[in-house]
C-alpha positions as CSV (number, residue, x, y, z in Angstrom):
1,M,39.1,-18.3,-14.6
2,I,35.5,-17.8,-15.7
3,Y,34.8,-21.5,-15.0
4,L,36.2,-21.3,-11.5
5,R,34.3,-18.1,-10.7
6,S,31.1,-19.5,-12.0
7,F,31.6,-22.6,-9.9
8,L,32.2,-20.6,-6.8
9,F,29.1,-18.6,-7.4
10,Q,27.0,-21.7,-8.1
11,L,28.3,-23.2,-4.8
12,F,27.4,-20.0,-3.0
13,F,24.0,-19.8,-4.6
14,W,22.9,-23.3,-3.4
15,L,24.4,-22.9,0.1
16,W,22.9,-19.4,0.6
17,S,19.6,-20.4,-0.8
18,A,19.4,-23.6,1.2
19,A,20.3,-21.8,4.4
20,W,17.6,-19.1,3.9
21,A,15.0,-21.6,2.8
22,I,15.5,-23.6,6.0
23,G,15.8,-20.5,8.2
24,M,12.7,-18.9,6.7
25,I,10.6,-21.7,8.2
26,V,10.4,-19.5,11.4
27,T,8.5,-16.9,9.4
28,F,5.5,-19.2,8.7
29,P,3.7,-18.2,11.9
30,L,4.8,-14.5,11.6
31,P,3.2,-11.7,9.6
32,R,4.0,-11.7,5.9
33,R,6.4,-8.7,6.3
34,A,8.9,-11.1,7.9
35,N,8.8,-13.3,4.9
36,T,9.1,-10.2,2.6
37,W,12.2,-9.0,4.5
38,S,13.7,-12.5,4.3
39,L,13.2,-12.7,0.5
40,K,14.7,-9.2,0.0
41,T,17.8,-10.1,2.1
42,W,18.2,-13.4,0.2
43,S,17.9,-11.6,-3.1
44,W,20.4,-8.8,-2.2
45,G,22.9,-11.5,-1.0
46,L,22.8,-13.0,-4.5
47,I,23.2,-9.7,-6.2
48,V,26.3,-8.9,-4.1
49,A,27.7,-12.4,-4.7
50,L,27.3,-11.9,-8.5
51,R,29.4,-8.8,-8.3
52,V,32.0,-10.1,-6.0
53,L,32.4,-13.7,-7.3
54,V,31.8,-13.4,-11.1
55,G,32.0,-9.7,-11.8
56,V,28.4,-9.2,-12.8
57,K,27.0,-5.9,-11.8
58,V,23.3,-5.0,-11.7
59,E,22.0,-1.7,-13.1
60,V,18.5,-0.3,-13.0
61,R,17.3,2.1,-15.6
62,G,14.0,3.9,-15.9
63,E,13.9,4.8,-12.3
64,Q,11.0,7.2,-12.9
65,Y,8.9,4.3,-14.1
66,R,9.9,1.8,-11.3
67,P,6.7,1.1,-9.4
68,T,6.5,2.0,-5.7
69,G,2.8,1.3,-5.1
70,P,0.3,-1.2,-6.5
71,A,1.3,-2.0,-10.1
72,L,1.2,-4.5,-12.9
73,V,4.6,-5.3,-14.3
74,A,5.1,-7.4,-17.5
75,A,8.7,-8.6,-17.7
76,K,10.9,-10.3,-20.3
77,H,11.9,-13.8,-19.1
78,Q,15.4,-15.2,-19.8
79,S,16.7,-16.7,-16.5
80,M,16.0,-17.4,-12.9
81,F,17.5,-14.1,-12.0
82,D,14.6,-12.3,-13.7
83,V,12.4,-13.6,-10.9
84,F,14.3,-13.3,-7.6
85,S,16.0,-10.0,-8.4
86,Q,12.6,-8.3,-8.2
87,F,12.4,-9.1,-4.5
88,A,15.3,-6.7,-4.1
89,L,14.3,-4.1,-6.7
90,L,10.6,-3.7,-6.0
91,P,9.0,-2.7,-2.6
92,D,6.7,-5.7,-2.4
93,A,6.9,-8.0,-5.4
94,C,4.3,-10.7,-6.1
95,F,4.8,-13.2,-8.9
96,V,2.5,-15.2,-11.1
97,M,3.9,-18.7,-10.7
98,K,2.9,-22.0,-12.3
99,K,1.2,-24.6,-10.0
100,E,4.0,-27.2,-10.5
101,L,6.4,-25.0,-8.5
102,L,4.4,-25.7,-5.3
103,M,5.8,-29.2,-5.4
104,V,9.3,-28.0,-4.9
105,P,10.3,-28.5,-1.2
106,L,10.4,-25.3,0.8
107,F,10.2,-23.1,-2.3
108,G,6.6,-23.9,-2.8
109,W,5.8,-23.3,0.9
110,H,7.5,-20.0,0.9
111,G,5.7,-19.0,-2.3
112,L,2.4,-19.6,-0.6
113,K,3.5,-17.7,2.5
114,A,4.6,-14.8,0.3
115,G,1.2,-14.6,-1.3
116,M,2.4,-15.5,-4.8
117,I,-0.3,-16.0,-7.4
118,V,-0.4,-19.6,-8.4
119,V,-1.8,-20.5,-11.8
120,D,-2.7,-23.9,-13.3
121,R,-1.7,-23.4,-16.9
122,G,-3.9,-26.3,-17.9
123,G,-7.0,-24.7,-16.4
124,H,-7.7,-22.3,-19.3
125,S,-10.7,-20.0,-18.5
126,T,-10.9,-21.1,-14.9
127,A,-7.2,-20.4,-14.4
128,L,-7.6,-16.9,-16.0
129,K,-10.5,-16.1,-13.7
130,K,-8.5,-17.2,-10.6
131,L,-5.5,-15.2,-11.9
132,V,-7.6,-12.0,-12.1
133,R,-9.3,-12.6,-8.8
134,D,-6.0,-13.1,-7.0
135,A,-4.4,-10.1,-8.7
136,V,-7.2,-7.9,-7.5
137,E,-6.6,-9.0,-3.9
138,R,-2.8,-8.3,-4.2
139,M,-3.5,-4.8,-5.5
140,K,-5.5,-4.2,-2.3
141,E,-2.3,-5.0,-0.5
142,T,-0.5,-2.3,-2.6
143,R,1.8,-4.9,-4.1
144,Q,3.6,-5.1,-7.5
145,V,2.2,-8.0,-9.4
146,V,5.0,-9.3,-11.8
147,I,4.0,-11.5,-14.7
148,F,6.2,-13.0,-17.4
149,P,3.9,-12.9,-20.5
150,E,6.0,-15.5,-22.3
151,G,5.2,-18.0,-19.6
152,T,8.7,-19.7,-19.8
153,R,12.3,-18.6,-20.3
154,G,13.4,-17.7,-23.8
155,D,16.8,-17.5,-25.4
156,V,18.7,-14.3,-26.0
157,G,17.6,-12.8,-29.2
158,Q,14.4,-14.8,-29.4
159,P,11.2,-12.9,-30.0
160,G,8.6,-13.4,-27.3
161,D,5.5,-15.6,-27.6
162,Y,3.2,-13.7,-25.4
163,K,0.3,-15.6,-23.7
164,P,-3.2,-14.2,-22.9
165,G,-2.8,-13.9,-19.2
166,I,-1.4,-10.4,-19.3
167,A,-4.2,-9.3,-21.6
168,A,-6.8,-10.6,-19.1
169,L,-5.1,-8.8,-16.2
170,Y,-4.8,-5.6,-18.2
171,R,-8.5,-5.6,-19.1
172,E,-10.0,-6.7,-15.8
173,L,-7.7,-4.6,-13.5
174,D,-8.2,-1.5,-15.8
175,M,-4.8,-0.1,-14.9
176,P,-1.5,0.7,-16.7
177,V,1.1,-2.0,-17.3
178,T,4.8,-1.3,-16.7
179,P,6.9,-3.2,-19.3
180,L,10.3,-4.5,-18.0
181,A,13.1,-5.1,-20.5
182,L,16.3,-6.9,-19.4
183,N,19.4,-8.7,-20.6
184,C,19.9,-11.3,-17.9
185,G,20.3,-14.1,-20.4
186,V,23.5,-12.6,-21.7
187,H,25.2,-13.0,-18.3
188,W,23.0,-15.7,-16.5
189,N,21.9,-18.2,-19.1
190,K,20.4,-21.7,-18.7
191,G,23.8,-23.3,-18.4
192,F,26.5,-23.2,-15.8
193,L,28.6,-20.2,-16.8
194,R,28.1,-16.6,-15.6
195,K,29.5,-14.0,-18.0
196,P,31.1,-10.9,-16.4
197,G,29.5,-7.6,-17.3
198,T,26.3,-5.6,-16.4
199,I,22.8,-7.0,-16.1
200,V,20.4,-4.2,-16.8
201,F,16.8,-4.0,-15.8
202,E,15.0,-1.2,-17.6
203,Y,11.5,-0.2,-16.5
204,L,9.8,1.3,-19.4
205,E,7.1,3.9,-19.6
206,P,3.7,2.4,-18.6
207,I,1.2,1.5,-21.2
208,P,-2.0,3.3,-20.3
209,A,-5.2,1.5,-19.5
210,G,-8.1,1.3,-21.9
211,L,-6.4,0.0,-25.1
212,K,-8.1,-2.7,-27.1
213,R,-6.6,-6.2,-26.6
214,G,-4.8,-6.4,-29.9
215,E,-3.4,-3.0,-29.7
216,F,-2.2,-3.5,-26.2
217,M,-0.5,-6.8,-27.0
218,R,1.3,-5.4,-30.0
219,E,2.4,-2.4,-28.0
220,L,3.6,-4.5,-25.1
221,Q,5.6,-6.9,-27.2
222,T,7.1,-4.1,-29.3
223,R,8.3,-2.2,-26.3
224,I,9.7,-5.1,-24.4
225,D,11.4,-6.9,-27.3
226,T,12.8,-3.7,-28.8
227,A,14.3,-2.5,-25.5
228,T,15.5,-6.0,-24.7
229,K,17.3,-6.4,-28.0
230,A,19.1,-3.1,-27.4
231,L,20.2,-4.2,-24.0
232,E,21.4,-7.6,-25.3
233,D,23.4,-5.9,-28.1
234,E,24.9,-3.7,-25.4
235,G,25.9,-6.6,-23.2
236,L,27.3,-9.0,-25.9
């Protein structure tokens, strides 16, 4: 049964996503809020389909720490769901995305329209400067900038390899960072199957501004990886 339910969800995922990607073309000449509404609706549709088709519920913890205004969110990265779920869970999410994704038909165009922060990971110091500059502009728009410090998806139970981009944003923006732990990889992994259960997103207490780089990075990784491990154990 799990194979059939996973297949049905996968079929829905691609049909739903293709329909919205094509339909959202009409938002290109409209204000960005039309694009934001479309992304939220698309994301909520997938959350509902997960529950109905494969028995995966979504739970949010740490409501008192979930940002409602301009914020910097550093999230664990285990699956695609880590990304598009935040369109539904945050008021106006903006992601740091790699340059290569701009080449994906429609997805790249919608990313630009949505004001995502595009980073050339091979650009080193130039890329970091652009990352900070763009993040400053998004904060002026009262958005929640979401960055995945590991840079790529990791496996369940795998400690994170945190890259310097988050440290640069933390220093230059001089604002707290909200860590986000999750267990998406337990239920939505890199393969085909979707395991029934509960995906938990846990917004953790923000790390205050002003820490030295080394101290900040250790604190960030400890908080995210410790909370993520607890959520994974709970879901396995």
